[in-house]
Chimera marker file (.cmm) of the C-alpha trace (Angstrom):
<marker_set name="trace">
<marker id="1" x="-3.276" y="-12.747" z="-8.713" r="1" g="1" b="0" radius="0.5"/>
<marker id="2" x="-2.173" y="-9.025" z="-8.626" r="1" g="1" b="0" radius="0.5"/>
<marker id="3" x="1.293" y="-7.575" z="-8.144" r="1" g="1" b="0" radius="0.5"/>
<marker id="4" x="2.245" y="-6.222" z="-4.709" r="1" g="1" b="0" radius="0.5"/>
<marker id="5" x="3.182" y="-2.913" z="-6.460" r="1" g="1" b="0" radius="0.5"/>
<marker id="6" x="-0.576" y="-2.623" z="-7.600" r="1" g="1" b="0" radius="0.5"/>
<marker id="7" x="-1.759" y="-3.299" z="-3.990" r="1" g="1" b="0" radius="0.5"/>
<marker id="8" x="0.160" y="-0.496" z="-2.755" r="1" g="1" b="0" radius="0.5"/>
<marker id="9" x="-0.700" y="1.892" z="-5.583" r="1" g="1" b="0" radius="0.5"/>
<marker id="10" x="-4.304" y="1.093" z="-4.924" r="1" g="1" b="0" radius="0.5"/>
<marker id="11" x="-3.883" y="1.619" z="-1.197" r="1" g="1" b="0" radius="0.5"/>
<marker id="12" x="-2.326" y="5.012" z="-1.984" r="1" g="1" b="0" radius="0.5"/>
<marker id="13" x="-5.050" y="5.807" z="-4.278" r="1" g="1" b="0" radius="0.5"/>
<marker id="14" x="-7.789" y="4.799" z="-1.599" r="1" g="1" b="0" radius="0.5"/>
<marker id="15" x="-5.955" y="7.185" z="0.896" r="1" g="1" b="0" radius="0.5"/>
<marker id="16" x="-5.927" y="10.026" z="-1.446" r="1" g="1" b="0" radius="0.5"/>
<marker id="17" x="-9.622" y="9.583" z="-1.958" r="1" g="1" b="0" radius="0.5"/>
<marker id="18" x="-10.247" y="9.568" z="1.675" r="1" g="1" b="0" radius="0.5"/>
<marker id="19" x="-7.991" y="13.007" z="2.007" r="1" g="1" b="0" radius="0.5"/>
<marker id="20" x="-10.097" y="14.642" z="-0.650" r="1" g="1" b="0" radius="0.5"/>
<marker id="21" x="-13.381" y="13.539" z="0.404" r="1" g="1" b="0" radius="0.5"/>
<marker id="22" x="-12.603" y="14.939" z="4.090" r="1" g="1" b="0" radius="0.5"/>
<marker id="23" x="-11.907" y="18.354" z="2.770" r="1" g="1" b="0" radius="0.5"/>
<marker id="24" x="-13.401" y="21.021" z="5.193" r="1" g="1" b="0" radius="0.5"/>
<marker id="25" x="-14.769" y="18.605" z="7.680" r="1" g="1" b="0" radius="0.5"/>
<marker id="26" x="-14.596" y="19.501" z="11.351" r="1" g="1" b="0" radius="0.5"/>
<marker id="27" x="-13.573" y="16.230" z="12.600" r="1" g="1" b="0" radius="0.5"/>
<marker id="28" x="-10.026" y="15.192" z="11.350" r="1" g="1" b="0" radius="0.5"/>
<marker id="29" x="-7.876" y="11.970" z="11.505" r="1" g="1" b="0" radius="0.5"/>
<marker id="30" x="-4.290" y="11.786" z="11.166" r="1" g="1" b="0" radius="0.5"/>
<marker id="31" x="-3.011" y="9.059" z="8.970" r="1" g="1" b="0" radius="0.5"/>
<marker id="32" x="-0.460" y="6.940" z="10.876" r="1" g="1" b="0" radius="0.5"/>
<marker id="33" x="1.467" y="3.739" z="10.449" r="1" g="1" b="0" radius="0.5"/>
<marker id="34" x="-0.395" y="1.312" z="8.225" r="1" g="1" b="0" radius="0.5"/>
<marker id="35" x="0.043" y="-2.416" z="8.576" r="1" g="1" b="0" radius="0.5"/>
<marker id="36" x="-0.705" y="-4.603" z="5.502" r="1" g="1" b="0" radius="0.5"/>
<marker id="37" x="-0.590" y="-8.268" z="5.787" r="1" g="1" b="0" radius="0.5"/>
<marker id="38" x="-0.868" y="-10.636" z="2.629" r="1" g="1" b="0" radius="0.5"/>
<marker id="39" x="-0.018" y="-13.857" z="1.391" r="1" g="1" b="0" radius="0.5"/>
<marker id="40" x="2.113" y="-13.593" z="-1.776" r="1" g="1" b="0" radius="0.5"/>
<marker id="41" x="3.748" y="-15.706" z="-4.262" r="1" g="1" b="0" radius="0.5"/>
<marker id="42" x="7.269" y="-15.013" z="-5.075" r="1" g="1" b="0" radius="0.5"/>
<marker id="43" x="8.025" y="-16.063" z="-8.768" r="1" g="1" b="0" radius="0.5"/>
<marker id="44" x="11.669" y="-16.235" z="-10.367" r="1" g="1" b="0" radius="0.5"/>
<marker id="45" x="11.479" y="-15.558" z="-14.124" r="1" g="1" b="0" radius="0.5"/>
<marker id="46" x="14.157" y="-17.194" z="-16.197" r="1" g="1" b="0" radius="0.5"/>
<marker id="47" x="13.604" y="-14.615" z="-18.976" r="1" g="1" b="0" radius="0.5"/>
<marker id="48" x="14.571" y="-10.762" z="-18.245" r="1" g="1" b="0" radius="0.5"/>
<marker id="49" x="17.537" y="-11.623" z="-16.483" r="1" g="1" b="0" radius="0.5"/>
<marker id="50" x="15.871" y="-13.502" z="-13.827" r="1" g="1" b="0" radius="0.5"/>
<marker id="51" x="13.621" y="-10.803" z="-12.409" r="1" g="1" b="0" radius="0.5"/>
<marker id="52" x="11.950" y="-11.838" z="-8.893" r="1" g="1" b="0" radius="0.5"/>
<marker id="53" x="8.276" y="-10.482" z="-8.575" r="1" g="1" b="0" radius="0.5"/>
<marker id="54" x="5.716" y="-10.738" z="-6.044" r="1" g="1" b="0" radius="0.5"/>
<marker id="55" x="2.232" y="-11.303" z="-6.421" r="1" g="1" b="0" radius="0.5"/>
<marker id="56" x="-0.539" y="-11.285" z="-4.039" r="1" g="1" b="0" radius="0.5"/>
<marker id="57" x="-2.863" y="-13.828" z="-3.877" r="1" g="1" b="0" radius="0.5"/>
<marker id="58" x="-6.523" y="-12.909" z="-4.544" r="1" g="1" b="0" radius="0.5"/>
<marker id="59" x="-9.156" y="-14.712" z="-2.294" r="1" g="1" b="0" radius="0.5"/>
<marker id="60" x="-9.759" y="-18.417" z="-3.715" r="1" g="1" b="0" radius="0.5"/>
<marker id="61" x="-6.835" y="-18.364" z="-5.896" r="1" g="1" b="0" radius="0.5"/>
<marker id="62" x="-3.883" y="-20.875" z="-5.687" r="1" g="1" b="0" radius="0.5"/>
<marker id="63" x="-0.437" y="-20.816" z="-7.798" r="1" g="1" b="0" radius="0.5"/>
<marker id="64" x="1.708" y="-23.463" z="-7.434" r="1" g="1" b="0" radius="0.5"/>
<marker id="65" x="4.718" y="-23.827" z="-10.000" r="1" g="1" b="0" radius="0.5"/>
<marker id="66" x="8.180" y="-25.049" z="-9.823" r="1" g="1" b="0" radius="0.5"/>
<marker id="67" x="9.718" y="-21.852" z="-9.844" r="1" g="1" b="0" radius="0.5"/>
<marker id="68" x="7.402" y="-20.210" z="-7.218" r="1" g="1" b="0" radius="0.5"/>
<marker id="69" x="6.948" y="-20.257" z="-3.608" r="1" g="1" b="0" radius="0.5"/>
<marker id="70" x="4.279" y="-18.827" z="-1.203" r="1" g="1" b="0" radius="0.5"/>
<marker id="71" x="4.776" y="-16.794" z="1.822" r="1" g="1" b="0" radius="0.5"/>
<marker id="72" x="3.161" y="-14.323" z="4.276" r="1" g="1" b="0" radius="0.5"/>
<marker id="73" x="4.300" y="-10.722" z="4.027" r="1" g="1" b="0" radius="0.5"/>
<marker id="74" x="3.843" y="-7.949" z="6.601" r="1" g="1" b="0" radius="0.5"/>
<marker id="75" x="4.577" y="-4.376" z="5.437" r="1" g="1" b="0" radius="0.5"/>
<marker id="76" x="4.266" y="-1.309" z="7.788" r="1" g="1" b="0" radius="0.5"/>
<marker id="77" x="3.782" y="1.767" z="5.781" r="1" g="1" b="0" radius="0.5"/>
<marker id="78" x="3.928" y="5.457" z="7.059" r="1" g="1" b="0" radius="0.5"/>
<marker id="79" x="2.386" y="7.834" z="4.767" r="1" g="1" b="0" radius="0.5"/>
<marker id="80" x="3.861" y="11.118" z="4.570" r="1" g="1" b="0" radius="0.5"/>
<marker id="81" x="3.007" y="14.001" z="2.431" r="1" g="1" b="0" radius="0.5"/>
<marker id="82" x="5.373" y="14.787" z="-0.248" r="1" g="1" b="0" radius="0.5"/>
<marker id="83" x="5.289" y="18.390" z="-0.026" r="1" g="1" b="0" radius="0.5"/>
<marker id="84" x="6.013" y="18.870" z="3.702" r="1" g="1" b="0" radius="0.5"/>
<marker id="85" x="7.163" y="15.257" z="4.946" r="1" g="1" b="0" radius="0.5"/>
<marker id="86" x="4.287" y="15.426" z="7.445" r="1" g="1" b="0" radius="0.5"/>
<marker id="87" x="1.670" y="12.779" z="8.294" r="1" g="1" b="0" radius="0.5"/>
<marker id="88" x="-1.662" y="13.666" z="6.252" r="1" g="1" b="0" radius="0.5"/>
<marker id="89" x="-4.875" y="14.625" z="7.684" r="1" g="1" b="0" radius="0.5"/>
<marker id="90" x="-7.835" y="12.880" z="6.305" r="1" g="1" b="0" radius="0.5"/>
<marker id="91" x="-9.073" y="16.382" z="5.297" r="1" g="1" b="0" radius="0.5"/>
<marker id="92" x="-5.438" y="17.115" z="3.629" r="1" g="1" b="0" radius="0.5"/>
<marker id="93" x="-5.017" y="20.380" z="5.615" r="1" g="1" b="0" radius="0.5"/>
<marker id="94" x="-3.482" y="21.185" z="9.004" r="1" g="1" b="0" radius="0.5"/>
<marker id="95" x="-4.172" y="24.395" z="10.813" r="1" g="1" b="0" radius="0.5"/>
<marker id="96" x="-1.632" y="26.951" z="10.717" r="1" g="1" b="0" radius="0.5"/>
<marker id="97" x="0.556" y="26.730" z="13.680" r="1" g="1" b="0" radius="0.5"/>
<marker id="98" x="-0.527" y="22.932" z="14.168" r="1" g="1" b="0" radius="0.5"/>
<marker id="99" x="2.429" y="20.527" z="15.109" r="1" g="1" b="0" radius="0.5"/>
<link id1="1" id2="2" r="1" g="1" b="0" radius="0.2"/>
<link id1="2" id2="3" r="1" g="1" b="0" radius="0.2"/>
<link id1="3" id2="4" r="1" g="1" b="0" radius="0.2"/>
<link id1="4" id2="5" r="1" g="1" b="0" radius="0.2"/>
<link id1="5" id2="6" r="1" g="1" b="0" radius="0.2"/>
<link id1="6" id2="7" r="1" g="1" b="0" radius="0.2"/>
<link id1="7" id2="8" r="1" g="1" b="0" radius="0.2"/>
<link id1="8" id2="9" r="1" g="1" b="0" radius="0.2"/>
<link id1="9" id2="10" r="1" g="1" b="0" radius="0.2"/>
<link id1="10" id2="11" r="1" g="1" b="0" radius="0.2"/>
<link id1="11" id2="12" r="1" g="1" b="0" radius="0.2"/>
<link id1="12" id2="13" r="1" g="1" b="0" radius="0.2"/>
<link id1="13" id2="14" r="1" g="1" b="0" radius="0.2"/>
<link id1="14" id2="15" r="1" g="1" b="0" radius="0.2"/>
<link id1="15" id2="16" r="1" g="1" b="0" radius="0.2"/>
<link id1="16" id2="17" r="1" g="1" b="0" radius="0.2"/>
<link id1="17" id2="18" r="1" g="1" b="0" radius="0.2"/>
<link id1="18" id2="19" r="1" g="1" b="0" radius="0.2"/>
<link id1="19" id2="20" r="1" g="1" b="0" radius="0.2"/>
<link id1="20" id2="21" r="1" g="1" b="0" radius="0.2"/>
<link id1="21" id2="22" r="1" g="1" b="0" radius="0.2"/>
<link id1="22" id2="23" r="1" g="1" b="0" radius="0.2"/>
<link id1="23" id2="24" r="1" g="1" b="0" radius="0.2"/>
<link id1="24" id2="25" r="1" g="1" b="0" radius="0.2"/>
<link id1="25" id2="26" r="1" g="1" b="0" radius="0.2"/>
<link id1="26" id2="27" r="1" g="1" b="0" radius="0.2"/>
<link id1="27" id2="28" r="1" g="1" b="0" radius="0.2"/>
<link id1="28" id2="29" r="1" g="1" b="0" radius="0.2"/>
<link id1="29" id2="30" r="1" g="1" b="0" radius="0.2"/>
<link id1="30" id2="31" r="1" g="1" b="0" radius="0.2"/>
<link id1="31" id2="32" r="1" g="1" b="0" radius="0.2"/>
<link id1="32" id2="33" r="1" g="1" b="0" radius="0.2"/>
<link id1="33" id2="34" r="1" g="1" b="0" radius="0.2"/>
<link id1="34" id2="35" r="1" g="1" b="0" radius="0.2"/>
<link id1="35" id2="36" r="1" g="1" b="0" radius="0.2"/>
<link id1="36" id2="37" r="1" g="1" b="0" radius="0.2"/>
<link id1="37" id2="38" r="1" g="1" b="0" radius="0.2"/>
<link id1="38" id2="39" r="1" g="1" b="0" radius="0.2"/>
<link id1="39" id2="40" r="1" g="1" b="0" radius="0.2"/>
<link id1="40" id2="41" r="1" g="1" b="0" radius="0.2"/>
<link id1="41" id2="42" r="1" g="1" b="0" radius="0.2"/>
<link id1="42" id2="43" r="1" g="1" b="0" radius="0.2"/>
<link id1="43" id2="44" r="1" g="1" b="0" radius="0.2"/>
<link id1="44" id2="45" r="1" g="1" b="0" radius="0.2"/>
<link id1="45" id2="46" r="1" g="1" b="0" radius="0.2"/>
<link id1="46" id2="47" r="1" g="1" b="0" radius="0.2"/>
<link id1="47" id2="48" r="1" g="1" b="0" radius="0.2"/>
<link id1="48" id2="49" r="1" g="1" b="0" radius="0.2"/>
<link id1="49" id2="50" r="1" g="1" b="0" radius="0.2"/>
<link id1="50" id2="51" r="1" g="1" b="0" radius="0.2"/>
<link id1="51" id2="52" r="1" g="1" b="0" radius="0.2"/>
<link id1="52" id2="53" r="1" g="1" b="0" radius="0.2"/>
<link id1="53" id2="54" r="1" g="1" b="0" radius="0.2"/>
<link id1="54" id2="55" r="1" g="1" b="0" radius="0.2"/>
<link id1="55" id2="56" r="1" g="1" b="0" radius="0.2"/>
<link id1="56" id2="57" r="1" g="1" b="0" radius="0.2"/>
<link id1="57" id2="58" r="1" g="1" b="0" radius="0.2"/>
<link id1="58" id2="59" r="1" g="1" b="0" radius="0.2"/>
<link id1="59" id2="60" r="1" g="1" b="0" radius="0.2"/>
<link id1="60" id2="61" r="1" g="1" b="0" radius="0.2"/>
<link id1="61" id2="62" r="1" g="1" b="0" radius="0.2"/>
<link id1="62" id2="63" r="1" g="1" b="0" radius="0.2"/>
<link id1="63" id2="64" r="1" g="1" b="0" radius="0.2"/>
<link id1="64" id2="65" r="1" g="1" b="0" radius="0.2"/>
<link id1="65" id2="66" r="1" g="1" b="0" radius="0.2"/>
<link id1="66" id2="67" r="1" g="1" b="0" radius="0.2"/>
<link id1="67" id2="68" r="1" g="1" b="0" radius="0.2"/>
<link id1="68" id2="69" r="1" g="1" b="0" radius="0.2"/>
<link id1="69" id2="70" r="1" g="1" b="0" radius="0.2"/>
<link id1="70" id2="71" r="1" g="1" b="0" radius="0.2"/>
<link id1="71" id2="72" r="1" g="1" b="0" radius="0.2"/>
<link id1="72" id2="73" r="1" g="1" b="0" radius="0.2"/>
<link id1="73" id2="74" r="1" g="1" b="0" radius="0.2"/>
<link id1="74" id2="75" r="1" g="1" b="0" radius="0.2"/>
<link id1="75" id2="76" r="1" g="1" b="0" radius="0.2"/>
<link id1="76" id2="77" r="1" g="1" b="0" radius="0.2"/>
<link id1="77" id2="78" r="1" g="1" b="0" radius="0.2"/>
<link id1="78" id2="79" r="1" g="1" b="0" radius="0.2"/>
<link id1="79" id2="80" r="1" g="1" b="0" radius="0.2"/>
<link id1="80" id2="81" r="1" g="1" b="0" radius="0.2"/>
<link id1="81" id2="82" r="1" g="1" b="0" radius="0.2"/>
<link id1="82" id2="83" r="1" g="1" b="0" radius="0.2"/>
<link id1="83" id2="84" r="1" g="1" b="0" radius="0.2"/>
<link id1="84" id2="85" r="1" g="1" b="0" radius="0.2"/>
<link id1="85" id2="86" r="1" g="1" b="0" radius="0.2"/>
<link id1="86" id2="87" r="1" g="1" b="0" radius="0.2"/>
<link id1="87" id2="88" r="1" g="1" b="0" radius="0.2"/>
<link id1="88" id2="89" r="1" g="1" b="0" radius="0.2"/>
<link id1="89" id2="90" r="1" g="1" b="0" radius="0.2"/>
<link id1="90" id2="91" r="1" g="1" b="0" radius="0.2"/>
<link id1="91" id2="92" r="1" g="1" b="0" radius="0.2"/>
<link id1="92" id2="93" r="1" g="1" b="0" radius="0.2"/>
<link id1="93" id2="94" r="1" g="1" b="0" radius="0.2"/>
<link id1="94" id2="95" r="1" g="1" b="0" radius="0.2"/>
<link id1="95" id2="96" r="1" g="1" b="0" radius="0.2"/>
<link id1="96" id2="97" r="1" g="1" b="0" radius="0.2"/>
<link id1="97" id2="98" r="1" g="1" b="0" radius="0.2"/>
<link id1="98" id2="99" r="1" g="1" b="0" radius="0.2"/>
</marker_set>
């Protein structure tokens, strides 16, 4: 199993790779809402102050303990550029004056 934060971090890295790979291309794609659905395990830890962690179940993996339960999580993510707050384009650039 992998942590939900790792899944989101890896998704971010893949999107950044796509932006970099599209530099200078004529055809561009705006990155809009991303819907991510996964099966996850919620695990309560008695150490570290009762911390709750979300783990994404990898293909073929099972987890069954007294301190965890499995559920389906749907996330809707809307990527924005930190510098402008706008939706990124796969080539990473917007033409001057483009809305």
